[in-house]
Biopython code that builds the backbone (N, CA, C, O; Angstrom):
import numpy as np
from Bio.PDB.StructureBuilder import StructureBuilder

atoms = [
    (1, "MET", "N", (92.037, 123.204, 105.164)),
    (1, "MET", "CA", (92.192, 121.737, 104.430)),
    (1, "MET", "C", (93.297, 121.607, 103.634)),
    (1, "MET", "O", (93.658, 122.572, 102.960)),
    (2, "VAL", "N", (94.114, 120.184, 103.591)),
    (2, "VAL", "CA", (95.225, 120.148, 102.789)),
    (2, "VAL", "C", (94.797, 119.806, 101.562)),
    (2, "VAL", "O", (93.689, 119.287, 101.431)),
    (3, "GLU", "N", (95.454, 120.002, 100.700)),
    (3, "GLU", "CA", (95.277, 119.543, 98.905)),
    (3, "GLU", "C", (95.608, 118.041, 99.063)),
    (3, "GLU", "O", (96.573, 117.717, 99.756)),
    (4, "GLU", "N", (94.950, 117.239, 98.531)),
    (4, "GLU", "CA", (95.348, 115.603, 98.045)),
    (4, "GLU", "C", (95.679, 115.281, 96.766)),
    (4, "GLU", "O", (95.027, 115.797, 95.858)),
    (5, "ILE", "N", (96.692, 114.421, 96.482)),
    (5, "ILE", "CA", (97.050, 114.073, 95.314)),
    (5, "ILE", "C", (96.842, 112.215, 95.126)),
    (5, "ILE", "O", (97.298, 111.463, 95.988)),
    (6, "THR", "N", (96.317, 111.836, 94.252)),
    (6, "THR", "CA", (96.379, 110.906, 93.973)),
    (6, "THR", "C", (97.611, 109.944, 93.582)),
    (6, "THR", "O", (98.489, 110.404, 92.852)),
    (7, "VAL", "N", (97.677, 108.911, 93.947)),
    (7, "VAL", "CA", (98.969, 107.864, 93.571)),
    (7, "VAL", "C", (99.319, 108.101, 92.225)),
    (7, "VAL", "O", (100.404, 108.578, 91.893)),
    (8, "ARG", "N", (98.318, 107.742, 91.355)),
    (8, "ARG", "CA", (98.431, 107.863, 89.987)),
    (8, "ARG", "C", (99.104, 109.203, 89.483)),
    (8, "ARG", "O", (99.981, 109.010, 88.642)),
    (9, "ASP", "N", (98.844, 110.673, 89.866)),
    (9, "ASP", "CA", (99.254, 111.716, 89.579)),
    (9, "ASP", "C", (100.393, 111.825, 90.113)),
    (9, "ASP", "O", (101.151, 112.517, 89.434)),
    (10, "LEU", "N", (100.911, 111.356, 91.225)),
    (10, "LEU", "CA", (102.190, 111.684, 91.832)),
    (10, "LEU", "C", (102.980, 111.011, 91.026)),
    (10, "LEU", "O", (103.876, 111.638, 90.460)),
    (11, "ALA", "N", (102.829, 109.564, 90.787)),
    (11, "ALA", "CA", (103.596, 108.522, 89.536)),
    (11, "ALA", "C", (103.921, 109.391, 88.540)),
    (11, "ALA", "O", (105.112, 109.659, 88.385)),
    (12, "ALA", "N", (103.111, 109.879, 87.843)),
    (12, "ALA", "CA", (103.354, 110.922, 86.569)),
    (12, "ALA", "C", (104.309, 112.192, 87.137)),
    (12, "ALA", "O", (105.459, 112.367, 86.736)),
    (13, "LEU", "N", (103.838, 112.802, 87.845)),
    (13, "LEU", "CA", (104.867, 114.055, 88.217)),
    (13, "LEU", "C", (106.460, 113.508, 88.634)),
    (13, "LEU", "O", (107.508, 114.023, 88.243)),
    (14, "LEU", "N", (106.312, 112.227, 89.609)),
    (14, "LEU", "CA", (107.635, 111.567, 89.356)),
    (14, "LEU", "C", (108.359, 111.333, 88.282)),
    (14, "LEU", "O", (109.556, 111.617, 88.239)),
    (15, "ALA", "N", (107.784, 110.850, 87.410)),
    (15, "ALA", "CA", (108.154, 110.199, 86.141)),
    (15, "ALA", "C", (109.075, 111.367, 85.228)),
    (15, "ALA", "O", (109.891, 111.216, 84.319)),
    (16, "GLU", "N", (108.561, 112.544, 85.895)),
    (16, "GLU", "CA", (109.270, 113.842, 85.001)),
    (16, "GLU", "C", (110.270, 114.584, 86.000)),
    (16, "GLU", "O", (109.623, 115.344, 86.721)),
    (17, "PRO", "N", (111.481, 114.607, 86.246)),
    (17, "PRO", "CA", (112.026, 115.245, 87.007)),
    (17, "PRO", "C", (111.899, 116.695, 87.287)),
    (17, "PRO", "O", (111.976, 117.119, 88.440)),
    (18, "SER", "N", (111.696, 117.510, 86.206)),
    (18, "SER", "CA", (111.662, 118.969, 86.445)),
    (18, "SER", "C", (109.817, 119.368, 87.116)),
    (18, "SER", "O", (109.360, 120.477, 87.393)),
    (19, "THR", "N", (109.368, 118.480, 87.172)),
    (19, "THR", "CA", (108.212, 118.724, 87.897)),
    (19, "THR", "C", (107.856, 117.763, 89.067)),
    (19, "THR", "O", (106.711, 117.812, 89.515)),
    (20, "ALA", "N", (108.954, 116.707, 89.707)),
    (20, "ALA", "CA", (108.708, 116.243, 90.777)),
    (20, "ALA", "C", (109.023, 117.050, 92.166)),
    (20, "ALA", "O", (109.943, 117.798, 92.497)),
    (21, "PRO", "N", (108.097, 116.667, 92.694)),
    (21, "PRO", "CA", (108.132, 117.183, 94.069)),
    (21, "PRO", "C", (108.662, 116.576, 95.044)),
    (21, "PRO", "O", (108.828, 115.428, 94.631)),
    (22, "ARG", "N", (109.126, 116.659, 96.361)),
    (22, "ARG", "CA", (109.782, 116.126, 97.233)),
    (22, "ARG", "C", (108.378, 115.343, 98.128)),
    (22, "ARG", "O", (107.310, 115.764, 98.573)),
    (23, "VAL", "N", (109.020, 114.095, 98.090)),
    (23, "VAL", "CA", (108.056, 113.019, 98.900)),
    (23, "VAL", "C", (108.782, 112.689, 100.293)),
    (23, "VAL", "O", (109.905, 112.202, 100.429)),
    (24, "LEU", "N", (107.727, 113.130, 101.459)),
    (24, "LEU", "CA", (108.222, 112.833, 102.905)),
    (24, "LEU", "C", (107.536, 111.725, 103.265)),
    (24, "LEU", "O", (106.360, 111.688, 102.905)),
    (25, "ASP", "N", (107.978, 110.784, 103.902)),
    (25, "ASP", "CA", (107.245, 109.276, 104.291)),
    (25, "ASP", "C", (107.467, 109.852, 105.431)),
    (25, "ASP", "O", (108.522, 110.383, 105.776)),
    (26, "VAL", "N", (105.977, 109.714, 106.359)),
    (26, "VAL", "CA", (106.070, 109.850, 107.586)),
    (26, "VAL", "C", (105.937, 108.400, 108.503)),
    (26, "VAL", "O", (105.693, 108.351, 109.709)),
    (27, "ARG", "N", (106.145, 107.349, 107.673)),
    (27, "ARG", "CA", (106.083, 105.840, 108.552)),
    (27, "ARG", "C", (107.344, 105.833, 109.249)),
    (27, "ARG", "O", (108.343, 106.546, 109.153)),
    (28, "GLU", "N", (107.000, 104.692, 110.090)),
    (28, "GLU", "CA", (107.982, 104.560, 111.097)),
    (28, "GLU", "C", (109.040, 103.453, 110.204)),
    (28, "GLU", "O", (108.603, 103.108, 109.107)),
    (29, "PRO", "N", (110.239, 102.957, 110.579)),
    (29, "PRO", "CA", (111.249, 102.436, 110.297)),
    (29, "PRO", "C", (111.055, 101.202, 109.799)),
    (29, "PRO", "O", (111.425, 100.714, 108.731)),
    (30, "TRP", "N", (110.296, 100.652, 110.891)),
    (30, "TRP", "CA", (109.708, 98.855, 110.545)),
    (30, "TRP", "C", (108.682, 98.756, 109.411)),
    (30, "TRP", "O", (108.522, 97.687, 108.821)),
    (31, "GLU", "N", (107.892, 100.006, 109.058)),
    (31, "GLU", "CA", (106.701, 99.805, 108.026)),
    (31, "GLU", "C", (107.550, 100.079, 106.575)),
    (31, "GLU", "O", (107.141, 99.624, 105.507)),
    (32, "LEU", "N", (108.902, 100.960, 106.705)),
    (32, "LEU", "CA", (109.409, 100.976, 105.540)),
    (32, "LEU", "C", (110.083, 99.663, 105.324)),
    (32, "LEU", "O", (109.990, 99.260, 104.164)),
    (33, "ALA", "N", (110.610, 99.047, 105.985)),
    (33, "ALA", "CA", (111.501, 97.930, 105.851)),
    (33, "ALA", "C", (110.482, 96.942, 105.182)),
    (33, "ALA", "O", (111.069, 96.053, 104.566)),
    (34, "LEU", "N", (108.966, 96.848, 105.131)),
    (34, "LEU", "CA", (108.152, 96.295, 104.522)),
    (34, "LEU", "C", (107.696, 96.756, 103.356)),
    (34, "LEU", "O", (107.281, 96.028, 102.454)),
    (35, "ALA", "N", (107.745, 97.844, 103.319)),
    (35, "ALA", "CA", (107.155, 98.469, 102.058)),
    (35, "ALA", "C", (107.452, 99.907, 101.657)),
    (35, "ALA", "O", (106.884, 100.788, 102.302)),
    (36, "SER", "N", (108.399, 100.301, 100.519)),
    (36, "SER", "CA", (108.767, 101.707, 100.406)),
    (36, "SER", "C", (109.245, 102.184, 98.978)),
    (36, "SER", "O", (109.791, 101.434, 98.170)),
    (37, "VAL", "N", (109.015, 103.322, 98.797)),
    (37, "VAL", "CA", (109.121, 103.834, 97.460)),
    (37, "VAL", "C", (110.346, 104.571, 97.424)),
    (37, "VAL", "O", (110.312, 105.507, 98.223)),
    (38, "GLU", "N", (111.590, 104.470, 96.680)),
    (38, "GLU", "CA", (112.936, 104.896, 96.589)),
    (38, "GLU", "C", (113.151, 106.086, 96.684)),
    (38, "GLU", "O", (114.080, 106.552, 97.344)),
    (39, "MET", "N", (112.017, 107.000, 95.798)),
    (39, "MET", "CA", (112.238, 108.484, 95.930)),
    (39, "MET", "C", (111.842, 109.437, 97.148)),
    (39, "MET", "O", (111.664, 110.650, 97.038)),
    (40, "THR", "N", (111.749, 108.814, 98.142)),
    (40, "THR", "CA", (111.158, 109.729, 99.406)),
    (40, "THR", "C", (112.290, 109.711, 100.587)),
    (40, "THR", "O", (113.154, 108.864, 100.814)),
    (41, "VAL", "N", (112.027, 110.792, 101.181)),
    (41, "VAL", "CA", (113.012, 111.022, 102.098)),
    (41, "VAL", "C", (111.992, 110.461, 103.475)),
    (41, "VAL", "O", (110.770, 110.521, 103.343)),
    (42, "ASN", "N", (112.630, 109.901, 104.826)),
    (42, "ASN", "CA", (111.718, 109.445, 105.849)),
    (42, "ASN", "C", (111.904, 110.051, 106.817)),
    (42, "ASN", "O", (113.091, 110.223, 107.091)),
    (43, "ILE", "N", (110.864, 110.649, 107.772)),
    (43, "ILE", "CA", (111.136, 111.459, 109.014)),
    (43, "ILE", "C", (109.854, 110.876, 109.717)),
    (43, "ILE", "O", (108.736, 111.274, 109.391)),
    (44, "PRO", "N", (110.019, 110.045, 110.564)),
    (44, "PRO", "CA", (108.824, 109.331, 111.069)),
    (44, "PRO", "C", (107.844, 110.280, 112.389)),
    (44, "PRO", "O", (108.401, 110.793, 113.360)),
    (45, "MET", "N", (106.626, 110.335, 112.189)),
    (45, "MET", "CA", (105.671, 111.311, 112.170)),
    (45, "MET", "C", (106.109, 112.211, 113.438)),
    (45, "MET", "O", (106.073, 113.439, 113.514)),
    (46, "GLY", "N", (106.586, 111.168, 114.535)),
    (46, "GLY", "CA", (106.697, 111.465, 115.763)),
    (46, "GLY", "C", (107.863, 112.660, 115.755)),
    (46, "GLY", "O", (107.855, 113.543, 116.613)),
    (47, "GLN", "N", (108.761, 112.604, 114.809)),
    (47, "GLN", "CA", (110.057, 113.526, 115.140)),
    (47, "GLN", "C", (109.776, 114.689, 113.991)),
    (47, "GLN", "O", (110.650, 115.552, 114.068)),
    (48, "VAL", "N", (109.016, 114.901, 113.174)),
    (48, "VAL", "CA", (108.655, 115.879, 111.927)),
    (48, "VAL", "C", (108.963, 117.296, 112.827)),
    (48, "VAL", "O", (109.750, 118.199, 112.543)),
    (49, "PRO", "N", (108.038, 117.172, 114.047)),
    (49, "PRO", "CA", (108.644, 118.867, 114.345)),
    (49, "PRO", "C", (109.842, 119.118, 115.062)),
    (49, "PRO", "O", (110.046, 120.289, 115.383)),
    (50, "ASP", "N", (110.731, 118.198, 115.399)),
    (50, "ASP", "CA", (112.283, 118.321, 115.421)),
    (50, "ASP", "C", (112.906, 118.775, 114.381)),
    (50, "ASP", "O", (113.697, 119.715, 114.299)),
    (51, "ARG", "N", (112.506, 118.048, 113.569)),
    (51, "ARG", "CA", (113.309, 117.892, 112.002)),
    (51, "ARG", "C", (112.663, 118.808, 111.199)),
    (51, "ARG", "O", (113.259, 118.683, 110.130)),
    (52, "LEU", "N", (111.733, 119.731, 111.034)),
    (52, "LEU", "CA", (111.374, 120.710, 110.132)),
    (52, "LEU", "C", (112.510, 121.419, 109.483)),
    (52, "LEU", "O", (112.515, 121.645, 108.273)),
    (53, "ALA", "N", (113.389, 121.741, 110.212)),
    (53, "ALA", "CA", (114.581, 122.222, 109.108)),
    (53, "ALA", "C", (115.192, 121.834, 108.372)),
    (53, "ALA", "O", (115.839, 122.459, 107.532)),
    (54, "GLU", "N", (115.111, 120.621, 108.543)),
    (54, "GLU", "CA", (115.775, 119.550, 107.385)),
    (54, "GLU", "C", (114.517, 119.712, 106.059)),
    (54, "GLU", "O", (114.320, 119.025, 105.057)),
    (55, "LEU", "N", (114.194, 120.281, 106.308)),
    (55, "LEU", "CA", (112.973, 120.423, 104.989)),
    (55, "LEU", "C", (112.948, 121.685, 104.340)),
    (55, "LEU", "O", (113.356, 122.462, 105.203)),
    (56, "ASP", "N", (112.729, 122.259, 103.425)),
    (56, "ASP", "CA", (112.745, 123.531, 102.372)),
    (56, "ASP", "C", (111.401, 123.728, 102.310)),
    (56, "ASP", "O", (110.622, 123.057, 101.633)),
    (57, "PRO", "N", (110.984, 125.119, 103.378)),
    (57, "PRO", "CA", (109.266, 125.430, 103.209)),
    (57, "PRO", "C", (108.766, 125.787, 101.879)),
    (57, "PRO", "O", (107.571, 125.671, 101.607)),
    (58, "ALA", "N", (109.809, 126.303, 100.870)),
    (58, "ALA", "CA", (109.103, 126.651, 99.814)),
    (58, "ALA", "C", (109.233, 125.623, 98.659)),
    (58, "ALA", "O", (108.824, 125.985, 97.556)),
    (59, "GLN", "N", (109.760, 124.378, 98.793)),
    (59, "GLN", "CA", (109.518, 123.521, 97.973)),
    (59, "GLN", "C", (108.224, 122.515, 98.248)),
    (59, "GLN", "O", (107.961, 122.145, 99.393)),
    (60, "THR", "N", (107.446, 122.108, 97.106)),
    (60, "THR", "CA", (106.277, 121.558, 96.742)),
    (60, "THR", "C", (106.850, 120.020, 97.541)),
    (60, "THR", "O", (107.796, 119.324, 97.173)),
    (61, "MET", "N", (105.766, 119.749, 98.945)),
    (61, "MET", "CA", (105.897, 118.596, 99.508)),
    (61, "MET", "C", (104.827, 117.643, 99.341)),
    (61, "MET", "O", (103.695, 117.913, 99.742)),
    (62, "VAL", "N", (105.185, 116.214, 98.608)),
    (62, "VAL", "CA", (104.086, 115.338, 99.393)),
    (62, "VAL", "C", (104.142, 114.736, 100.572)),
    (62, "VAL", "O", (105.319, 114.814, 100.925)),
    (63, "VAL", "N", (103.405, 114.073, 101.530)),
    (63, "VAL", "CA", (103.739, 113.689, 102.384)),
    (63, "VAL", "C", (102.820, 112.628, 102.502)),
    (63, "VAL", "O", (101.634, 112.933, 102.629)),
    (64, "MET", "N", (103.129, 111.484, 102.484)),
    (64, "MET", "CA", (102.800, 109.985, 102.497)),
    (64, "MET", "C", (102.754, 109.118, 104.064)),
    (64, "MET", "O", (103.425, 109.369, 105.064)),
    (65, "CYS", "N", (101.893, 108.217, 103.902)),
    (65, "CYS", "CA", (102.135, 107.441, 105.217)),
    (65, "CYS", "C", (101.565, 105.916, 104.546)),
    (65, "CYS", "O", (101.986, 105.513, 103.462)),
    (66, "HIS", "N", (100.609, 105.198, 105.321)),
    (66, "HIS", "CA", (100.477, 103.972, 105.106)),
    (66, "HIS", "C", (98.937, 104.203, 104.250)),
    (66, "HIS", "O", (98.827, 103.691, 103.136)),
    (67, "HIS", "N", (97.929, 104.893, 104.763)),
    (67, "HIS", "CA", (96.924, 104.966, 103.959)),
    (67, "HIS", "C", (96.291, 106.415, 103.691)),
    (67, "HIS", "O", (95.343, 106.673, 102.950)),
    (68, "GLY", "N", (97.066, 107.319, 104.496)),
    (68, "GLY", "CA", (96.957, 108.677, 104.215)),
    (68, "GLY", "C", (96.787, 109.453, 105.303)),
    (68, "GLY", "O", (97.474, 110.473, 105.346)),
    (69, "ASN", "N", (95.984, 109.212, 106.273)),
    (69, "ASN", "CA", (95.743, 109.626, 108.001)),
    (69, "ASN", "C", (96.953, 110.506, 108.624)),
    (69, "ASN", "O", (97.026, 111.723, 108.797)),
    (70, "ARG", "N", (97.781, 109.579, 108.872)),
    (70, "ARG", "CA", (99.129, 110.681, 109.455)),
    (70, "ARG", "C", (99.821, 111.428, 109.035)),
    (70, "ARG", "O", (100.560, 112.198, 109.648)),
    (71, "SER", "N", (99.595, 111.233, 107.288)),
    (71, "SER", "CA", (100.343, 112.381, 106.342)),
    (71, "SER", "C", (99.241, 113.612, 106.418)),
    (71, "SER", "O", (99.539, 114.804, 106.499)),
    (72, "ARG", "N", (98.130, 113.159, 106.381)),
    (72, "ARG", "CA", (97.362, 114.369, 106.437)),
    (72, "ARG", "C", (97.482, 115.149, 107.437)),
    (72, "ARG", "O", (97.294, 116.354, 107.266)),
    (73, "GLN", "N", (97.851, 114.596, 108.819)),
    (73, "GLN", "CA", (97.940, 115.731, 110.229)),
    (73, "GLN", "C", (99.336, 116.299, 109.956)),
    (73, "GLN", "O", (99.593, 117.469, 110.241)),
    (74, "VAL", "N", (100.212, 115.505, 109.425)),
    (74, "VAL", "CA", (101.585, 116.200, 109.422)),
    (74, "VAL", "C", (101.663, 117.342, 108.140)),
    (74, "VAL", "O", (102.375, 118.346, 108.151)),
    (75, "ALA", "N", (100.666, 116.884, 106.942)),
    (75, "ALA", "CA", (100.719, 118.416, 106.080)),
    (75, "ALA", "C", (100.064, 119.402, 107.070)),
    (75, "ALA", "O", (100.680, 120.386, 107.480)),
    (76, "ILE", "N", (98.599, 119.069, 107.503)),
    (76, "ILE", "CA", (98.378, 120.193, 108.207)),
    (76, "ILE", "C", (99.545, 121.056, 109.420)),
    (76, "ILE", "O", (99.764, 122.263, 109.520)),
    (77, "PHE", "N", (100.040, 120.077, 110.098)),
    (77, "PHE", "CA", (101.208, 120.701, 111.004)),
    (77, "PHE", "C", (102.285, 121.742, 109.955)),
    (77, "PHE", "O", (102.711, 122.862, 110.233)),
    (78, "MET", "N", (102.542, 120.885, 108.625)),
    (78, "MET", "CA", (103.399, 121.974, 108.098)),
    (78, "MET", "C", (102.758, 123.173, 107.500)),
    (78, "MET", "O", (103.199, 124.316, 107.620)),
    (79, "LYS", "N", (102.020, 122.940, 107.052)),
    (79, "LYS", "CA", (101.170, 124.071, 106.303)),
    (79, "LYS", "C", (100.920, 125.237, 107.850)),
    (79, "LYS", "O", (100.996, 126.445, 107.625)),
    (80, "GLN", "N", (100.698, 124.867, 109.007)),
    (80, "GLN", "CA", (100.586, 125.945, 109.863)),
    (80, "GLN", "C", (102.114, 126.416, 110.476)),
    (80, "GLN", "O", (102.361, 127.332, 111.260)),
    (81, "ARG", "N", (102.723, 125.779, 110.047)),
    (81, "ARG", "CA", (104.166, 126.314, 110.105)),
    (81, "ARG", "C", (105.115, 126.687, 109.171)),
    (81, "ARG", "O", (106.343, 126.614, 109.140)),
    (82, "GLY", "N", (104.037, 127.216, 108.209)),
    (82, "GLY", "CA", (104.933, 127.990, 107.059)),
    (82, "GLY", "C", (105.088, 127.655, 105.977)),
    (82, "GLY", "O", (105.335, 128.539, 105.157)),
    (83, "PHE", "N", (105.000, 126.065, 105.465)),
    (83, "PHE", "CA", (105.405, 125.539, 104.225)),
    (83, "PHE", "C", (104.120, 125.891, 103.308)),
    (83, "PHE", "O", (102.986, 125.472, 103.540)),
    (84, "SER", "N", (104.385, 126.507, 102.514)),
    (84, "SER", "CA", (103.496, 126.897, 101.349)),
    (84, "SER", "C", (103.099, 125.831, 100.398)),
    (84, "SER", "O", (101.935, 126.003, 100.035)),
    (85, "ARG", "N", (103.595, 124.909, 99.930)),
    (85, "ARG", "CA", (103.245, 123.815, 99.291)),
    (85, "ARG", "C", (103.114, 122.471, 99.591)),
    (85, "ARG", "O", (103.774, 121.683, 98.915)),
    (86, "VAL", "N", (102.303, 121.997, 100.580)),
    (86, "VAL", "CA", (102.365, 120.570, 101.261)),
    (86, "VAL", "C", (101.066, 120.037, 100.455)),
    (86, "VAL", "O", (100.162, 120.815, 100.147)),
    (87, "ILE", "N", (101.036, 118.797, 100.164)),
    (87, "ILE", "CA", (99.590, 117.721, 99.547)),
    (87, "ILE", "C", (100.128, 116.383, 100.254)),
    (87, "ILE", "O", (101.215, 115.830, 100.424)),
    (88, "ASN", "N", (98.864, 116.176, 100.553)),
    (88, "ASN", "CA", (98.741, 114.750, 101.425)),
    (88, "ASN", "C", (98.747, 113.866, 100.146)),
    (88, "ASN", "O", (98.417, 114.365, 99.070)),
    (89, "LEU", "N", (99.135, 112.493, 100.249)),
    (89, "LEU", "CA", (99.072, 111.321, 99.190)),
    (89, "LEU", "C", (97.963, 110.493, 99.770)),
    (89, "LEU", "O", (98.092, 109.747, 100.741)),
    (90, "ALA", "N", (96.682, 110.726, 98.975)),
    (90, "ALA", "CA", (95.485, 109.984, 99.322)),
    (90, "ALA", "C", (95.871, 108.325, 99.222)),
    (90, "ALA", "O", (96.592, 107.833, 98.354)),
    (91, "GLY", "N", (95.255, 107.650, 100.246)),
    (91, "GLY", "CA", (95.661, 106.327, 100.016)),
    (91, "GLY", "C", (96.917, 105.652, 100.425)),
    (91, "GLY", "O", (97.091, 104.454, 100.650)),
    (92, "GLY", "N", (97.934, 106.836, 100.493)),
    (92, "GLY", "CA", (99.465, 106.204, 100.997)),
    (92, "GLY", "C", (100.151, 105.104, 100.030)),
    (92, "GLY", "O", (100.143, 104.913, 98.814)),
    (93, "ILE", "N", (100.737, 104.483, 101.126)),
    (93, "ILE", "CA", (101.642, 103.383, 100.326)),
    (93, "ILE", "C", (100.702, 102.197, 99.830)),
    (93, "ILE", "O", (100.960, 101.441, 98.893)),
    (94, "ASP", "N", (99.456, 102.174, 100.705)),
    (94, "ASP", "CA", (98.572, 101.093, 100.052)),
    (94, "ASP", "C", (98.120, 101.238, 98.731)),
    (94, "ASP", "O", (98.079, 100.273, 97.969)),
    (95, "ALA", "N", (97.774, 102.376, 98.400)),
    (95, "ALA", "CA", (97.261, 102.832, 97.249)),
    (95, "ALA", "C", (98.535, 102.394, 96.050)),
    (95, "ALA", "O", (98.581, 101.488, 95.219)),
    (96, "TRP", "N", (99.453, 103.445, 96.395)),
    (96, "TRP", "CA", (100.666, 103.057, 95.527)),
    (96, "TRP", "C", (100.977, 101.527, 95.044)),
    (96, "TRP", "O", (101.421, 101.261, 93.927)),
    (97, "SER", "N", (100.648, 100.471, 96.148)),
    (97, "SER", "CA", (100.925, 98.925, 95.717)),
    (97, "SER", "C", (99.603, 98.743, 95.088)),
    (97, "SER", "O", (99.584, 98.113, 94.030)),
    (98, "ALA", "N", (98.683, 99.118, 95.487)),
    (98, "ALA", "CA", (97.201, 98.386, 94.787)),
    (98, "ALA", "C", (97.400, 98.984, 93.259)),
    (98, "ALA", "O", (97.267, 98.147, 92.367)),
    (99, "GLU", "N", (97.681, 100.242, 92.884)),
    (99, "GLU", "CA", (97.526, 101.236, 91.797)),
    (99, "GLU", "C", (98.634, 101.484, 90.739)),
    (99, "GLU", "O", (98.530, 101.518, 89.513)),
    (100, "VAL", "N", (99.736, 101.651, 91.542)),
    (100, "VAL", "CA", (101.446, 101.897, 90.706)),
    (100, "VAL", "C", (102.270, 100.958, 90.644)),
    (100, "VAL", "O", (102.820, 100.628, 89.593)),
    (101, "ASP", "N", (102.484, 100.351, 91.866)),
    (101, "ASP", "CA", (103.482, 99.285, 92.116)),
    (101, "ASP", "C", (103.073, 97.972, 92.632)),
    (101, "ASP", "O", (103.314, 97.689, 93.805)),
    (102, "PRO", "N", (102.473, 97.144, 91.847)),
    (102, "PRO", "CA", (102.006, 96.278, 92.593)),
    (102, "PRO", "C", (103.363, 94.866, 92.911)),
    (102, "PRO", "O", (103.071, 93.694, 93.152)),
    (103, "THR", "N", (104.598, 95.348, 92.829)),
    (103, "THR", "CA", (105.669, 94.298, 93.451)),
    (103, "THR", "C", (105.832, 94.960, 95.091)),
    (103, "THR", "O", (106.231, 94.370, 96.094)),
    (104, "ILE", "N", (105.420, 96.241, 94.966)),
    (104, "ILE", "CA", (105.457, 96.503, 96.896)),
    (104, "ILE", "C", (104.427, 96.019, 97.480)),
    (104, "ILE", "O", (103.289, 96.256, 97.074)),
    (105, "PRO", "N", (104.734, 95.122, 98.722)),
    (105, "PRO", "CA", (103.987, 94.379, 99.371)),
    (105, "PRO", "C", (103.005, 95.299, 100.299)),
    (105, "PRO", "O", (103.336, 96.398, 100.744)),
    (106, "ARG", "N", (101.767, 94.680, 100.511)),
    (106, "ARG", "CA", (100.963, 95.295, 101.066)),
    (106, "ARG", "C", (100.839, 95.015, 102.482)),
    (106, "ARG", "O", (101.042, 93.834, 102.764)),
    (107, "TYR", "N", (100.523, 95.885, 103.574)),
    (107, "TYR", "CA", (100.467, 95.114, 104.860)),
    (107, "TYR", "C", (99.119, 95.941, 105.515)),
    (107, "TYR", "O", (98.684, 95.632, 106.625)),
]
sb = StructureBuilder()
sb.init_structure("model")
sb.init_model(0)
sb.init_chain("A")
sb.init_seg("    ")
for serial, (resi, resn, name, xyz) in enumerate(atoms, 1):
    if name == "N":
        sb.init_residue(resn, " ", resi, " ")
    sb.init_atom(name, np.array(xyz, "f"), 0.0, 1.0, " ", f" {name:<3s}", serial, name[0])
structure = sb.get_structure()
């Protein structure tokens, strides 16, 4: 089972740099063009296996996608490969748009 965090809890963490986790957005570039959050690093889901070395396995990582399904799969994958603190963003960018920043378009 992968831990989950709500968008509101993540927003609170990101507001305080000393507690801010790294946010990995696993959506495709066309999705980022429609809606994105500034404080993320983007590695599309299909590229994650080949690009894991770009990420620190000891750093707290919140994984996000559109609704939280792809990110959950990526979080499980990362946990299986030794990432110690991986958290899925429940609801993804859609929930972020609805609950945190309504200026971000929903799609």
